[in-house]
BAKOL-313272 format. One line per 5 residues: number of its first residue (from 1); their letters; for each residue x, y, z of C-alpha. Coordinates in nm, 4 decimals, decimal comma. Layout:
// residues N
NUM	A	X/Y/Z; ... .
***
This chain:
// residues 357
1	MPSWL	2,7857/0,5996/0,3908; 3,0030/0,7267/0,1000; 3,3553/0,8071/0,2110; 3,3375/1,1543/0,0609; 3,0494/1,2544/0,2886 .
6	PSIAY	3,1885/1,3748/0,6219; 3,0307/1,2457/0,9407; 3,0912/1,2218/1,3135; 3,0600/0,8924/1,4972; 2,7958/0,8609/1,7685 .
11	PPPDQ	2,9394/0,8585/2,1209; 2,9432/0,5364/2,3268; 2,6379/0,4415/2,5384; 2,5614/0,5640/2,8907; 2,6282/0,9329/2,8362 .
16	HGFWE	2,5500/1,1338/3,1488; 2,3160/1,4297/3,1346; 2,2070/1,7309/3,3316; 1,8498/1,6086/3,3972; 1,9188/1,2523/3,5144 .
21	PVTST	1,7564/1,0292/3,6239; 1,4771/0,9551/3,3741; 1,1316/0,9481/3,5393; 0,8992/0,9560/3,2345; 0,6838/0,6554/3,1463 .
26	LQWCE	0,7773/0,6897/2,7782; 1,1068/0,6401/2,6005; 1,1362/0,7271/2,2344; 1,3460/0,5640/1,9662; 1,6229/0,8199/1,9479 .
31	ESRPH	1,9219/0,6340/2,0850; 1,7875/0,4477/2,3876; 1,8751/0,0814/2,4282; 1,7605/-0,1788/2,6827; 1,9577/-0,1138/3,0026 .
36	KLQDY	2,1852/0,1231/2,8074; 2,0440/0,4664/2,7425; 2,2088/0,6624/2,4648; 2,0337/0,9888/2,5423; 2,2429/1,3043/2,5710 .
41	YATYY	2,4410/1,1890/2,2678; 2,4654/1,5458/2,1305; 2,4613/1,7717/2,4346; 2,4816/1,7416/2,8122; 2,1727/1,9620/2,8537 .
46	SAEIM	1,9172/1,7862/2,6326; 1,8320/1,4169/2,6499; 1,6728/1,3973/2,3039; 1,8000/1,6861/2,1006; 1,6013/1,6395/1,7771 .
51	NTLTN	1,2764/1,5611/1,9579; 1,3400/1,8800/2,1541; 1,4281/2,1185/1,8721; 1,1476/2,0131/1,6386; 0,8992/2,1509/1,8926 .
56	LTFWY	1,0077/2,4983/1,7836; 0,7647/2,4389/1,4954; 0,4773/2,4717/1,7433; 0,6183/2,7953/1,8851; 0,6631/2,9527/1,5436 .
61	CAWKG	0,3208/2,8500/1,4115; 0,1487/2,9569/1,7344; 0,3167/3,2980/1,7227; 0,2083/3,3450/1,3593; -0,1447/3,2390/1,4485 .
66	IQSCR	-0,1703/3,4751/1,7450; -0,0476/3,7657/1,5328; -0,3022/3,6785/1,2645; -0,5876/3,6643/1,5171; -0,5020/4,0109/1,6462 .
71	RNSHD	-0,4416/4,1620/1,3035; -0,7629/4,0262/1,1496; -0,9941/4,0441/1,4549; -1,0707/3,6733/1,4756; -1,2760/3,5443/1,7679 .
76	KVFEV	-1,0795/3,5435/2,0941; -1,1293/3,1726/2,1509; -0,8953/3,0972/1,8608; -0,6207/3,3182/1,9999; -0,6537/3,1251/2,3263 .
81	AYYGY	-0,6353/2,8010/2,1249; -0,3068/2,9184/1,9728; -0,1707/2,9842/2,3215; -0,2698/2,6296/2,4158; -0,1014/2,5053/2,0999 .
86	MLVGF	0,2125/2,6939/2,2036; 0,1984/2,5322/2,5477; 0,1849/2,1893/2,3830; 0,5104/2,2745/2,2092; 0,6638/2,4082/2,5293 .
91	GSFMF	0,5617/2,1019/2,7312; 0,6980/1,8694/2,4651; 1,0188/2,0740/2,4413; 1,0812/2,0370/2,8136; 0,9700/1,6732/2,8214 .
96	HTTLK	1,2155/1,5622/2,5539; 1,4869/1,7772/2,7075; 1,4496/1,6329/3,0565; 1,2540/1,3036/3,0225; 1,0866/1,3963/3,3506 .
101	YPWQL	0,7331/1,2787/3,4314; 0,5865/1,6225/3,5244; 0,6896/1,7607/3,1849; 0,5440/1,4515/3,0199; 0,2102/1,5362/3,1799 .
106	LDELN	0,2291/1,8957/3,0581; 0,3100/1,7758/2,7072; 0,0334/1,5184/2,6779; -0,2426/1,6816/2,8813; -0,2077/2,0128/2,6974 .
111	MIYTT	-0,3033/1,8247/2,3824; -0,6294/1,7254/2,5531; -0,6907/2,0764/2,6866; -0,6363/2,2474/2,3500; -0,8571/1,9962/2,1693 .
116	CLMGY	-1,1249/2,0466/2,4345; -1,1017/2,4227/2,3815; -1,1628/2,3755/2,0085; -1,4578/2,1528/2,0981; -1,5954/2,4313/2,3159 .
121	ASLSY	-1,5576/2,6768/2,0262; -1,7533/2,4395/1,8025; -2,0348/2,3561/2,0454; -2,0811/2,7012/2,1989; -2,1341/2,8859/1,8714 .
126	SRPTA	-2,4603/3,0809/1,8616; -2,5726/2,9371/2,1948; -2,7310/3,1232/2,4889; -2,5027/3,2534/2,7625; -2,6319/2,9995/3,0149 .
131	FRAWL	-2,5548/2,7120/2,7770; -2,2027/2,8415/2,7159; -2,1410/2,8698/3,0902; -2,2556/2,5129/3,1562; -2,0549/2,3886/2,8587 .
136	ALLCV	-1,7421/2,5631/2,9896; -1,7930/2,4019/3,3305; -1,8425/2,0616/3,1685; -1,5199/2,1035/2,9688; -1,3281/2,1975/3,2842 .
141	LFCAF	-1,4655/1,8950/3,4714; -1,3855/1,6682/3,1773; -1,0258/1,7942/3,1619; -0,9907/1,7540/3,5386; -1,1166/1,3958/3,5174 .
146	ITAYY	-0,8800/1,3077/3,2317; -0,5903/1,4660/3,4231; -0,6604/1,2727/3,7433; -0,7355/0,9428/3,5723; -0,4320/0,9600/3,3465 .
151	HYLQD	-0,2085/1,0421/3,6413; -0,3569/0,7403/3,8202; -0,3176/0,5011/3,5242; 0,0075/0,6425/3,3852; -0,0792/0,4614/3,0633 .
156	PVFHQ	0,0086/0,6564/2,7438; -0,2353/0,4420/2,5438; -0,5248/0,5909/2,7427; -0,4108/0,9436/2,6533; -0,3629/0,8534/2,2867 .
161	NVFGA	-0,7092/0,6969/2,2618; -0,8819/0,9954/2,4256; -0,6928/1,2447/2,2090; -0,7625/1,0446/1,8929; -1,1337/1,0116/1,9684 .
166	MTLWL	-1,1715/1,3826/2,0463; -0,9848/1,4820/1,7303; -1,1916/1,2534/1,5067; -1,5172/1,3827/1,6549; -1,4093/1,7448/1,6019 .
171	VFRSA	-1,3018/1,6886/1,2429; -1,6228/1,5080/1,1444; -1,8467/1,7598/1,3191; -1,6658/2,0540/1,1602; -1,6903/1,8885/0,8173 .
176	WLMEK	-2,0647/1,8384/0,8661; -2,1129/2,2025/0,9668; -1,9079/2,3177/0,6694; -2,1120/2,1141/0,4211; -2,4424/2,2088/0,5808 .
181	TLRPR	-2,3593/2,5799/0,5700; -2,1971/2,6078/0,2266; -2,3342/2,3332/0,0014; -2,6305/2,4924/-0,1877; -2,8463/2,1812/-0,1855 .
186	WRKSM	-2,8046/2,1338/0,1917; -2,8897/2,4936/0,2775; -3,1696/2,4895/0,0186; -3,0436/2,7720/-0,1992; -3,0809/2,6043/-0,5393 .
191	ESDRV	-3,2868/2,7811/-0,8051; -3,5829/2,5503/-0,7409; -3,5683/2,6386/-0,3705; -3,5533/3,0093/-0,4506; -3,8580/2,9867/-0,6792 .
196	AKEKE	-4,0553/2,7878/-0,4215; -3,9779/3,0424/-0,1490; -4,0668/3,3273/-0,3811; -4,4081/3,1734/-0,4489; -4,4649/3,1476/-0,0749 .
201	GVPVP	-4,3919/3,5170/-0,0340; -4,0634/3,4613/0,1469; -3,8021/3,7343/0,0751; -3,5355/3,5898/-0,1537; -3,2404/3,7309/-0,3482 .
206	SRDEQ	-3,2597/3,7758/-0,7230; -3,1635/3,4900/-0,9492; -2,8321/3,6514/-1,0400; -2,7511/3,7274/-0,6763; -2,8401/3,3733/-0,5691 .
211	ERLNT	-2,6150/3,2347/-0,8420; -2,3332/3,4614/-0,7253; -2,3717/3,3480/-0,3659; -2,3810/2,9804/-0,4628; -2,0739/3,0154/-0,6838 .
216	RDLHI	-1,8920/3,1967/-0,4052; -1,9790/2,9394/-0,1415; -1,8891/2,6427/-0,3625; -1,5511/2,8049/-0,4291; -1,4994/2,8514/-0,0559 .
221	LRNMW	-1,6126/2,4934/0,0138; -1,3660/2,3554/-0,2411; -1,0787/2,5513/-0,0900; -1,1723/2,4488/0,2624; -1,1801/2,0816/0,1642 .
226	ILVAW	-0,8324/2,1189/0,0155; -0,7142/2,2715/0,3432; -0,8726/1,9822/0,5326; -0,7156/1,7250/0,2993; -0,3771/1,8904/0,3369 .
231	GVSVF	-0,3978/1,9045/0,7179; -0,5193/1,5456/0,7540; -0,2586/1,4178/0,5051; 0,0227/1,5913/0,6894; -0,1016/1,4606/1,0237 .
236	LTGFA	-0,1392/1,1023/0,8992; 0,2028/1,1147/0,7350; 0,3551/1,2114/1,0681; 0,1644/0,9317/1,2404; 0,2868/0,6788/0,9819 .
241	VWNVD	0,6496/0,7912/1,0197; 0,6233/0,7661/1,3974; 0,4852/0,4116/1,3705; 0,7693/0,3120/1,1397; 0,9996/0,4536/1,4067 .
246	NLCCS	0,8333/0,2337/1,6695; 0,8226/-0,0832/1,4585; 1,1727/-0,0569/1,3092; 1,3515/0,1053/1,6011; 1,6476/-0,1313/1,6197 .
251	TLRSW	1,7047/-0,1113/1,2447; 1,6909/0,2677/1,2455; 1,9365/0,2841/1,5340; 2,1861/0,0689/1,3476; 2,1447/0,2813/1,0344 .
256	RREVG	2,2002/0,5986/1,2335; 2,5214/0,4636/1,3794; 2,6334/0,3523/1,0372; 2,5864/0,6918/0,8726; 2,6966/0,8920/1,1780 .
261	LPWGL	2,6135/1,2493/1,2709; 2,4528/1,4715/1,1507; 2,2941/1,2420/0,8889; 2,1544/1,0058/1,1487; 1,9383/1,2870/1,2833 .
266	FLEGH	1,7167/1,2624/0,9746; 1,6253/0,9045/1,0684; 1,4547/1,0004/1,3960; 1,0858/0,9390/1,3291; 0,9414/1,1014/1,6393 .
271	AWWHL	1,1083/1,4293/1,5465; 0,9379/1,4124/1,2059; 0,6102/1,3460/1,3907; 0,6534/1,6792/1,5688; 0,7062/1,8641/1,2410 .
276	FTGFG	0,4120/1,7046/1,0613; 0,1658/1,7292/1,3494; 0,2746/2,0873/1,4190; 0,1726/2,1984/1,0706; -0,1329/1,9721/1,0675 .
281	SYSYI	-0,2646/2,1100/1,3975; -0,2037/2,4662/1,2843; -0,4049/2,3972/0,9662; -0,6932/2,2646/1,1767; -0,7129/2,5867/1,3799 .
286	VWGIH	-0,7060/2,7915/1,0574; -0,9916/2,5768/0,9290; -1,1835/2,6415/1,2513; -1,1357/3,0176/1,2114; -1,2528/3,0022/0,8500 .
291	LRHVL	-1,5577/2,7972/0,9447; -1,6508/3,0423/1,2217; -1,6535/3,3344/0,9770; -1,8642/3,1279/0,7359; -2,1136/3,0484/1,0124 .
296	NGKQD	-2,1260/3,4206/1,0900; -2,2105/3,4907/0,7252; -1,8888/3,6869/0,6698; -1,7736/3,5152/0,3524; -1,7413/3,8553/0,1836 .
301	EYELV	-1,5249/3,9932/0,4647; -1,2584/3,7222/0,5081; -1,0496/3,5143/0,2721; -0,8221/3,2132/0,2937; -0,4759/3,3148/0,1766 .
306	WPRLW	-0,2313/3,0360/0,0939; 0,0361/3,1514/-0,1522; 0,2323/2,8245/-0,1651; 0,1836/2,4711/-0,0380; 0,4827/2,5064/0,1941 .
311	WLPEI	0,3600/2,8414/0,3367; 0,1325/2,8732/0,6370; -0,2324/2,9338/0,5392; -0,4051/3,2321/0,6974; -0,7543/3,3777/0,7204 .
316	VRVSN	-0,7236/3,7461/0,6297; -0,9723/4,0303/0,6447; -1,0485/4,1578/0,2936; -0,9869/4,5180/0,3978; -0,6343/4,4212/0,5066 .
321	LSKKA	-0,5750/4,2599/0,1690; -0,6952/4,5752/-0,0018; -0,4490/4,7865/0,1950; -0,1685/4,5470/0,1133; -0,2594/4,5500/-0,2549 .
326	NGKVP	-0,2552/4,9305/-0,2615; 0,0670/4,9613/-0,0661; 0,3025/4,6729/-0,1346; 0,1749/4,4149/-0,3793; 0,2448/4,4759/-0,7512 .
331	NGHLN	-0,0511/4,5503/-0,9785; -0,2246/4,2363/-1,0935; -0,1289/4,0288/-0,7887; -0,4763/4,0739/-0,6483; -0,7680/4,1014/-0,8847 .
336	GHLNG	-1,0494/4,3507/-0,8559; -1,2886/4,1441/-0,6436; -1,0122/3,9756/-0,4422; -1,0927/3,6187/-0,5396; -0,8032/3,3716/-0,5411 .
341	HLNGH	-0,7831/3,0615/-0,7544; -0,6283/2,7293/-0,6744; -0,4067/2,6047/-0,9533; -0,2842/2,2505/-0,9515; -0,3452/1,9743/-0,7029 .
346	LNGHL	-0,1818/1,8538/-0,3844; 0,0784/1,6694/-0,5870; 0,2226/2,0001/-0,7055; 0,2150/2,3440/-0,5530; -0,0443/2,6104/-0,4838 .
351	NGHLK	-0,0143/2,9221/-0,6935; -0,1963/3,2422/-0,6147; -0,4207/3,2787/-0,3152; -0,6931/3,0599/-0,1774; -0,9518/3,3104/-0,0699 .
356	HG	-1,3208/3,3504/-0,0164; -1,5271/3,6617/-0,0601 .
***
């Protein structure tokens, strides 16, 4: 560490804390050492301060998502999903503060519950009431089984495998639905399909209208894939950083002690995992909201708004955008038909708005 950069030395091992003793089955690579825990190195009231504070990302994103759901009249299931997402952040906040087993359960099991809720939203769409009721019961029983079995095993690998499998299934199924609904050749809306239907006497839109719809949906599909790529990239980056934290824990600890505080805080990989997965999970829920409106045939009523890469994406009702354009946004910021354009790629920044309509 350069001498001109001020720093504070880490305290000696075996700091006492408010929540002792540790009862969790997990111990992260903040400052713990075999037989010598270096938790509570920053404050008496929080065992792992950076792992604790980075969970505020979940609270902030969940609050923004809930406000967006209410403002733009999104389906209620997604507002509930944001509340579950907020509970994940709360459980993780308390877990890393206390390192107590009950809070560990709330942290990890809420991840399963929220993912299961998104699975319910995907599978229950456009289904009869009886099917939705049985599906809800099945989801409750599944969550109860996972809760009981995980509490019995107390093996974090079991939780990680279940969560990973559920997430992969949801992402692939949502991607399939998105392609099936928007890609012209999959929904048979190419010009050759239109002509064939017209010859059979099936009501079809005009050629110009069909071309407009196909152009619109391909634009939406492109923007949705960019959102997916961004969310998955952020999530995988967080996972990679966390694994580096696990594999190089002793090295990172020595580096942190060499550079001192506060610079050593930036070398805590699990805290970065919270930040990356917080934004990645938020992006997935936004994608789910967008896909639901597409499935409902409301492409002309809602748009994906994403002014900058580092801003939170949002699905906004077109009428709300119109009001904003008339009241607060300078002329020319929104064009006449409220279509946004993506400029650049993920290696730069996003200018304008990503929208559909």
